[in-house]
N, C-alpha and C positions, 0 to 999 in steps of 0.2 A: 168359789174362786175369789181370790184377793184382787185388790185394785191393780196391781202391776200386771197380773195375768190378763185381766179384762183389757187393760190399756194396750198390751202387746197384741192381743187378739183383734182388737179394733183396728190397729194400724196395719196388721197383716191383711185383714179383710179389705181395708180401704186401698192398700197398695194393689191387691189383686184386681179390684174393680177399676182402678185407674189405668192399670196396664191393659186390661181387656177392652176398655172403652177407647184408649188411644189406638190400639191395633185395629179395631173395627173402623174407626173414623179415618185412619190413614191408608186403609187397604185401597180405597178408590183413588186417592190422591196420587199414588205412585205408579199406577198402572199405565202402561204405554198403549194398551189396547182399548178401543172404543167401539161403539156401534154408531152407525150413521143415522141421521134423522131423514125423514122423507122430503125429497125436493131440494136438498141442499146443493148449491152450485159448488163445483170443484173445477179447478183450472190447472193447466200445466205450469204456469208461472204466477207469481204474485201480482204482477202487473196486469195480466190477463184476467185474473180473478177480480181485481179492482174494476177493470173495464166491464166485465160481465155483470157485476153487481150494480154498477151505475146504470147499464142499459136496462136491467131488470126494474130498478127503482124508477126509471123514467118511462117505463112501459114500451121501450124500443125493442119489441119482439123480433123485428127483422134483423137487426144487428146481432142480437143474442143468438138467434137461429144460425147466422153466419158463422159465429164462433163455435157453435155446437156442431155444425156441419163439417167443419175442418178438424174436429176432434180435439181442440184445444180446451173446450169447456164441456162438461157434462153435468146432468142432474143426477144425484145419488138416490138410490131407493133406500127404504128404511131397513135397519138392523143388519147391515153389512159389517162384519168385524174387520176393522182397519187398525193399523199400527201407526202411532204418531212417531215420526222420525226426527222432527225439528219444529221449534217454535220461533216465529218472527214477531218480536214486540213492536217493530217498526210498522209492519203491515197488519198487526193483530191477527195473525193467521197461523195455520198448522200445516206442516207438510206430512201427508199421509201416504201409506202404501196399501194398496188394495190387495186382497188375497190372491188375486189371479197371477201375480208375478211381480216384476221389478218396476212396474210403472208407478210413478208418484204423482200426486196432485196436491194442490193447496186449497184449503177450505178456511172459512172464517172461524176464528177462535170462538167457542161457544156453540158450534153447530154440531157437535158430537156428544154422545152420551157415554160416560164411563161404564165399562162393563160391571154388571152387579150393582149399579148405583141408579137404577131407573126410577 
């Protein structure tokens, strides 16, 4: 093979490698579906989520239990497939939809695992 053919072959192989790496790296970034982590707090509103997290950090289990009792807060179990509908940069949270229906909850950003990226 001459030099030009080797150079063309090199760049073709390089392009294929770059394209395949980019596609595999971006596959998780664009997904709207995630798995839940065990014990993550989810709430009906961003404000309620902030309050629940504050109570949990303070160890105020009584007030946290009151929020859970009325259904505005719940603890998620692991590996539930949820869809992210909205991101709030102000509250650093995600609005998710559970698979059971049209009920939506807010969770803290970073508390979900992208599908296929465990």
